[in-house]
N, CA, C and O of each residue as an XYZ file, in Angstrom:
556
protein
N     106.939     76.884    133.757
C     107.373     76.994    133.461
C     106.688     77.571    132.275
O     106.636     78.744    131.905
N     106.172     76.492    131.759
C     105.528     76.152    130.431
C     104.004     77.332    130.146
O     103.262     77.267    129.166
N     103.876     78.344    131.324
C     102.896     78.790    131.280
C     103.593     80.092    130.832
O     102.993     81.165    130.771
N     104.494     79.981    130.617
C     105.375     81.496    130.337
C     105.941     81.383    128.849
O     106.333     82.468    128.419
N     106.107     79.988    127.708
C     106.161     79.503    126.710
C     104.931     80.765    125.929
O     105.276     81.842    126.415
N     104.152     80.926    125.315
C     103.519     81.912    124.599
C     103.300     83.186    124.479
O     102.765     83.748    123.524
N     103.943     83.927    125.991
C     104.959     85.161    126.043
C     105.969     85.244    125.594
O     106.252     86.327    125.081
N     106.650     84.504    125.583
C     107.950     84.407    125.624
C     108.309     84.269    124.006
O     109.382     84.767    123.665
N     107.372     83.534    122.822
C     107.516     83.864    121.366
C     106.464     84.452    121.308
O     106.064     84.095    120.200
N     105.361     85.416    121.897
C     105.298     86.691    121.772
C     106.150     87.926    121.506
O     106.075     88.681    120.537
N     107.109     87.999    122.722
C     108.020     89.167    122.703
C     109.153     88.731    121.791
O     109.969     89.616    121.536
N     109.346     87.622    121.288
C     110.613     87.456    120.946
C     110.208     87.564    119.298
O     111.016     87.877    118.423
N     109.455     87.390    119.177
C     108.112     88.041    117.581
C     108.547     89.576    117.237
O     109.442     90.092    116.569
N     107.281     90.120    118.163
C     107.604     91.483    118.902
C     109.030     91.876    118.071
O     109.236     92.375    116.964
N     109.777     91.470    119.002
C     111.431     92.458    118.868
C     112.076     91.662    117.815
O     112.470     92.581    117.097
N     112.474     90.527    117.201
C     112.333     90.418    115.747
C     111.520     91.393    114.495
O     111.509     91.293    113.268
N     110.956     92.230    115.325
C     109.937     92.961    114.336
C     109.861     91.675    112.754
O     110.044     91.703    111.537
N     109.341     90.360    114.205
C     108.146     89.413    112.594
C     106.924     89.062    112.344
O     106.305     88.361    111.544
N     106.611     90.186    113.848
C     104.369     90.426    113.883
C     104.720     91.113    115.158
O     105.725     91.245    115.857
N     103.167     91.590    115.174
C     103.281     92.156    116.332
C     101.684     91.396    117.302
O     100.541     91.851    117.294
N     102.163     90.260    117.970
C     100.844     89.423    117.917
C     100.440     89.528    119.652
O     101.283     89.625    120.545
N      99.450     89.496    119.784
C      98.680     88.670    121.063
C      97.832     88.210    121.275
O      96.789     88.599    120.750
N      97.852     87.021    122.259
C      97.027     86.186    121.710
C      95.437     86.198    122.920
O      95.488     86.107    124.146
N      94.472     86.305    122.266
C      93.270     86.041    122.937
C      92.870     85.218    124.276
O      93.566     84.262    124.617
N      91.854     85.569    124.948
C      91.601     84.433    125.362
C      91.049     83.130    124.860
O      91.134     82.004    125.350
N      90.576     83.470    123.978
C      90.130     82.608    123.385
C      91.087     81.264    122.644
O      90.763     80.090    122.460
N      92.294     81.954    122.347
C      93.416     80.877    121.779
C      93.576     81.659    120.692
O      94.556     81.087    120.215
N      93.343     82.540    119.946
C      93.494     82.874    118.534
C      93.919     84.358    118.765
O      93.520     85.280    119.476
N      95.410     84.080    117.380
C      96.666     84.974    118.024
C      95.826     86.160    117.088
O      94.996     85.920    116.211
N      96.185     87.176    117.436
C      95.945     88.212    116.453
C      97.460     88.974    116.134
O      98.484     88.986    116.818
N      97.207     89.503    115.015
C      98.609     90.120    114.649
C      98.384     91.226    113.666
O      97.288     91.485    113.170
N      99.712     91.974    113.378
C      99.876     93.047    112.516
C     100.521     93.314    111.485
O     101.170     94.360    111.511
N     100.558     92.549    110.359
C     101.400     92.050    109.341
C     102.536     93.596    108.941
O     101.840     94.550    108.593
N     103.717     93.837    108.951
C     103.684     95.089    108.773
C     103.984     95.278    107.086
O     104.492     94.339    106.473
N     103.708     96.289    106.532
C     103.873     96.822    105.217
C     104.337     98.138    104.623
O     104.600     99.058    105.398
N     104.457     98.304    103.335
C     105.138     98.816    103.121
C     104.024     99.868    102.000
O     103.515     99.260    101.058
N     103.714    101.302    102.139
C     103.474    101.318    101.604
C     103.790    102.901    100.531
O     103.988    104.041    100.951
N     103.730    102.363     98.904
C     104.772    103.310     97.837
C     103.887    104.071     96.851
O     102.805    103.570     96.544
N     104.124    104.809     96.524
C     103.346    105.699     95.935
C     104.218    106.286     94.486
O     105.280    106.891     94.632
N     103.639    106.030     93.118
C     103.925    106.725     92.064
C     103.211    107.958     91.847
O     102.494    108.582     92.629
N     103.560    108.228     90.528
C     102.525    109.291     89.558
C     101.783    109.059     89.426
O     101.081    110.028     89.715
N     100.712    107.645     88.859
C      99.717    107.073     88.325
C      99.090    105.875     89.606
O      97.981    105.348     89.521
N      99.960    105.655     90.609
C      99.519    104.540     92.144
C     100.047    104.631     93.036
O     101.125    105.041     93.467
N      98.782    103.996     93.474
C      99.497    103.828     95.014
C     100.147    101.595     94.858
O      99.603    100.692     94.224
N     101.514    101.552     95.814
C     101.334    100.136     95.553
C     101.340    100.154     97.340
O     101.694    101.118     98.018
N     100.867     98.862     97.853
C     100.477     98.365     98.951
C     101.611     97.348     99.188
O     101.464     96.815     98.088
N     102.844     96.500     99.857
C     103.284     95.560     99.587
C     103.430     95.063    101.208
O     104.126     95.798    101.909
N     102.785     93.794    101.892
C     102.488     93.158    102.451
C     103.370     91.642    103.142
O     103.642     90.994    102.132
N     103.770     91.045    104.086
C     104.435     90.264    104.619
C     102.817     88.988    104.648
O     101.836     89.286    105.330
N     102.840     88.193    104.143
C     101.951     87.423    104.342
C     101.890     85.713    104.339
O     101.411     84.966    103.485
N     102.565     85.393    105.633
C     103.844     84.232    105.559
C     102.445     82.914    105.774
O     101.892     82.990    106.872
N     101.932     81.846    104.860
C     101.326     81.315    105.270
C     100.099     81.186    104.742
O      99.696     80.106    104.310
N      99.352     82.340    104.727
C      98.005     82.767    104.212
C      97.422     82.870    102.894
O      98.049     83.610    102.137
N      96.321     82.288    102.391
C      96.205     81.116    100.780
C      94.999     83.387    100.561
O      94.616     84.311    101.278
N      95.021     82.931     98.970
C      94.496     84.186     98.293
C      92.748     83.908     98.747
O      91.877     84.749     98.524
N      92.468     82.472     99.460
C      91.108     82.478     99.848
C      90.363     82.335    101.470
O      89.277     82.033    101.966
N      92.630     83.050    102.164
C      91.443     83.540    103.260
C      91.747     85.032    103.380
O      91.693     85.611    104.465
N      92.071     85.642    102.223
C      92.401     87.253    101.991
C      90.355     87.603    101.939
O      89.475     87.007    101.318
N      90.261     89.124    103.143
C      89.284     89.643    102.660
C      90.052     91.316    101.963
O      90.858     91.911    102.678
N      89.716     91.828    100.721
C      90.069     93.200    100.764
C      89.245     94.099    100.526
O      88.845     93.896     99.380
N      88.773     94.954    100.934
C      87.342     96.674    100.879
C      88.311     97.575    100.882
O      89.314     97.640    101.593
N      87.830     98.463     99.791
C      87.884     99.674     99.323
C      86.629    100.624     99.101
O      85.598    100.568     98.431
N      87.159    101.444     99.907
C      85.555    102.743    100.539
C      86.063    103.808     99.656
O      86.275    104.659    100.519
N      86.363    104.291     98.690
C      86.895    105.758     98.118
C      88.050    105.826     98.131
O      88.788    105.681     97.157
N      88.439    106.115     99.519
C      90.057    106.257     99.742
C      90.843    105.412    101.017
O      91.959    105.590    101.506
N      90.004    104.633    101.266
C      90.422    103.954    102.472
C      90.711    102.331    102.028
O      91.451    102.575    101.075
N      90.636    100.893    102.064
C      91.558    100.015    102.358
C      91.536     99.349    103.319
O      92.206     99.523    104.336
N      90.630     98.366    103.070
C      90.655     97.326    104.140
C      91.213     95.936    103.868
O      90.986     95.399    102.783
N      92.123     95.177    105.054
C      92.720     94.425    104.187
C      92.550     93.053    105.853
O      93.134     93.168    106.931
N      91.573     91.925    105.433
C      91.709     90.781    106.567
C      91.786     89.864    106.346
O      91.486     89.669    105.168
N      92.165     88.688    107.062
C      92.379     87.530    107.643
C      92.106     86.989    109.002
O      92.164     87.458    110.138
N      91.619     85.232    108.217
C      91.140     84.488    109.607
C      91.805     83.319    108.819
O      91.410     83.205    107.659
N      92.800     82.379    109.271
C      93.364     81.536    108.967
C      93.475     80.043    110.418
O      93.959     80.233    111.534
N      92.995     78.951    110.017
C      93.079     78.038    110.650
C      94.351     76.855    110.284
O      94.802     76.659    109.156
N      94.835     76.057    111.707
C      96.052     74.972    110.953
C      95.995     74.430    111.282
O      96.510     74.513    112.398
N      95.320     73.002    110.938
C      94.762     71.435    111.785
C      96.401     70.567    111.089
O      97.261     70.913    110.279
N      96.204     69.510    111.818
C      97.460     68.877    111.942
C      96.721     67.355    110.965
O      95.797     66.541    110.981
N      98.127     67.843    110.090
C      97.405     66.792    108.250
C      96.735     65.193    109.493
O      96.786     64.985    110.706
N      96.178     64.428    108.287
C      95.484     63.603    108.447
C      96.197     62.780    108.858
O      97.310     62.707    108.337
N      95.849     61.856    109.929
C      96.721     60.784    111.047
C      98.057     61.504    111.643
O      99.060     60.811    111.470
N      98.231     62.422    112.134
C      98.870     63.050    113.058
C      98.551     63.951    114.033
O      97.561     64.665    113.869
N      99.276     64.051    115.105
C      98.130     64.903    116.250
C      99.344     65.532    116.894
O     100.432     65.044    117.200
N      98.788     66.914    117.030
C     100.349     67.760    117.602
C     100.913     67.691    118.967
O     100.388     67.793    120.075
N     102.330     67.457    118.514
C     102.316     66.941    120.052
C     103.007     68.760    121.059
O     103.129     68.965    122.266
N     103.339     69.851    119.649
C     103.939     70.568    119.846
C     103.414     71.665    119.380
O     102.909     71.505    118.269
N     103.358     72.473    119.706
C     102.884     73.664    118.601
C     103.460     75.032    118.659
O     103.004     75.605    119.649
N     104.380     75.872    117.908
C     104.856     77.328    117.932
C     104.218     78.027    117.217
O     103.904     79.143    117.632
N     103.956     77.747    116.360
C     102.835     78.709    115.478
C     101.151     78.302    115.987
O     100.530     77.489    116.671
N     100.977     79.386    115.196
C      99.303     79.847    115.957
C      98.114     78.808    115.152
O      97.796     78.617    113.978
N      97.727     78.342    116.322
C      96.331     77.556    115.397
C      95.289     78.387    115.083
O      94.973     78.200    113.908
N      94.870     78.908    115.414
C      93.940     80.061    114.612
C      94.809     81.392    115.053
O      95.240     81.802    116.130
N      94.860     81.909    113.563
C      95.718     83.656    113.426
C      94.265     84.776    112.499
O      93.472     84.440    111.619
N      94.456     86.117    113.210
C      93.419     86.554    112.301
C      94.184     88.004    112.411
O      95.279     88.096    112.965
N      93.519     89.098    111.847
C      94.195     90.519    111.843
C      93.585     91.525    110.741
O      94.055     91.070    109.698
N      93.108     92.202    110.530
C      92.772     93.514    110.062
C      93.333     94.786    109.743
O      94.018     95.040    110.734
N      93.407     95.409    109.217
C      94.293     96.953    108.783
C      93.520     97.172    107.764
O      93.123     96.490    106.819
N      93.316     98.657    108.255
C      92.958     99.901    107.175
C      94.188    100.467    107.244
O      94.945    100.621    108.202
N      94.372    101.006    105.103
C      95.312    102.306    105.211
C      94.374    103.956    104.247
O      93.756    104.349    103.258
N      94.557    104.059    104.650
C      93.619    105.350    104.115
C      94.329    106.487    103.274
O      94.968    107.417    103.766
N      94.085    106.230    101.734
C      95.113    107.048    101.231
C      94.464    108.525    101.100
O      93.470    109.019    101.632
N      95.627    109.151     99.981
C      95.590    110.723     99.903
C      94.172    110.908     98.738
O      93.399    111.850     98.560
N      94.253    109.873     98.249
C      93.767    110.085     96.854
C      92.175    109.371     96.690
O      91.621    108.587     97.461
N      91.587    110.054     95.168
C      90.405    108.715     95.207
C      90.789    107.711     94.207
O      90.973    108.113     93.058
N      90.934    106.477     94.470
C      91.168    105.317     93.591
C      90.100    104.337     92.881
O      89.044    103.837     93.267
N      90.846    104.279     91.650
C      89.973    103.848     90.536
C      89.695    102.509     90.380
O      90.316    101.703     89.687
N      88.693    102.314     91.087
C      88.306    101.037     92.568
C      88.563     99.673     90.873
O      89.122     98.589     91.042
N      88.146    100.019     89.796
C      87.899     99.234     88.538
C      89.004     98.658     88.625
O      88.812     97.464     88.396
N      90.186     98.885     88.857
C      91.258     98.787     88.355
C      91.863     98.445     89.206
O      92.724     97.700     88.739
N      91.990     98.538     90.457
C      92.307     98.294     91.574
C      92.825     96.520     91.353
O      92.025     95.837     90.714
N      94.092     95.826     91.858
C      94.614     94.402     91.589
C      95.162     93.759     92.629
O      95.882     94.709     92.935
N      95.369     93.134     93.246
C      95.948     92.409     94.155
C      96.683     90.864     93.682
O      96.104     90.067     92.945
N      97.684     90.699     94.104
C      98.433     89.236     93.892
C      99.365     88.934     95.037
O     100.330     89.599     95.414
N      98.840     87.676     95.573
C     100.197     86.790     96.556
C     100.537     85.903     95.820
O     100.011     85.148     95.002
N     102.213     86.244     96.526
C     103.117     85.372     95.750
C     104.542     84.806     96.899
O     105.376     85.605     97.324
N     104.552     83.557     97.181
C     105.295     83.209     98.001
C     105.508     84.174     99.307
O     106.531     84.741     99.690
N     104.131     84.165     99.882
C     103.893     85.305    101.233
C     104.435     86.593    100.931
O     105.372     86.978    101.630
N     103.944     87.444     99.866
C     103.977     88.764    100.021
C     102.162     88.837     99.111
O     101.626     87.993     98.393
N     101.812     89.818     99.438
C     100.976     90.475     99.599
C     101.167     91.952     98.174
O     101.915     92.746     98.742
N     100.967     92.319     97.310
C     101.063     93.356     96.173
C      99.622     93.920     95.872
O      98.886     93.583     94.944
N      99.363     94.905     96.915
C      98.106     95.819     96.026
C      98.484     96.820     95.502
O      99.093     97.732     96.061
N      98.011     96.733     93.823
C      97.873     98.209     93.312
C      96.639     98.963     93.466
O      95.541     98.419     93.354
N      96.762     99.982     93.674
C      95.333    100.976     93.696
C      96.314    102.469     92.445
O      97.266    103.250     92.456
N      95.388    102.086     91.746
C      95.760    103.097     90.420
C      94.746    104.308     91.234
O      93.767    104.136     91.960
N      95.636    105.974     90.640
C      94.540    106.905     91.181
C      93.640    107.248     90.155
O      93.955    107.304     88.966
N      92.354    107.512     90.677
C      91.302    107.910     89.610
C      91.724    109.113     89.251
O      92.150    110.022     89.964
N      91.505    109.039     87.499
C      91.759    109.787     86.503
C      91.651    111.581     86.831
O      92.375    112.351     86.200
N      90.629    112.105     87.918
C      90.287    113.235     88.103
C      91.185    113.447     89.237
O      91.009    114.596     89.644
N      92.241    112.716     90.055
C      93.213    113.099     91.265
C      94.010    113.377     90.536
O      94.369    114.501     90.889
N      95.011    112.849     89.022
C      95.751    113.154     88.517
C      96.372    114.560     87.991
O      95.815    115.246     87.134
N      97.454    114.858     88.544
C      97.940    116.291     88.287
C      97.545    116.567     86.187
O      97.428    116.004     85.099
N      97.518    117.556     86.745
C      97.331    118.310     84.845
C      98.008    119.249     85.366
O      98.281    119.587     86.518
N      98.395    119.869     83.657
C      98.886    120.575     82.947
C      98.050    121.874     83.158
O      96.938    121.765     83.673
N      98.486    123.001     82.818
C      96.991    124.309     82.699
C      98.252    124.892     81.591
O      99.392    125.121     81.996
N      97.982    125.014     80.662
C      98.285    125.961     79.682
C      98.278    127.566     80.125
O      97.413    127.883     80.941
N      98.749    128.107     79.873
C      98.483    130.173     80.030
C      98.491    130.272     78.408
O      99.136    129.756     77.496
N      97.343    131.287     78.542
C      97.529    131.875     76.795
C      97.787    133.516     76.916
O      97.764    134.039     78.030
N      98.026    134.275     75.757
C      98.333    135.274     76.247
C      97.384    135.623     75.582
O      96.765    135.124     74.642
N      97.299    136.764     76.297
C      95.871    137.826     76.021
C      96.892    139.045     75.055
O      98.013    139.360     75.454
N      96.323    139.586     73.853
C      96.842    140.342     73.632
C      95.834    141.932     73.628
O      96.374    143.005     73.356
């Protein structure tokens, strides 16, 4: 019966919409955090739930129109304690990419992790913003 515990946890997490995990042979849990992709006139914003992830564990890379977000975390018992039961993964990782429809002003991208929520603001480049074209009348 204990052999089914990891599978049961994975199914419960997937059904509850918490994450889409799977456990690799090396015991590392791979998961895909949920994300909202928002667009305003001048910016994109990506909002992702990152419970238990620190800014130092995150890696963000941007190449023209594609953003990659990835992390690897490892949880150990505090000094003086040993693990009797584990319901959270000891090692977890994910990698996810987002392809955006326009070129991004790379030097203006901002990322903020607050209370387990990652917000990435991606300003659109000046060349990709809409422009009004004035029409002149010829006489």
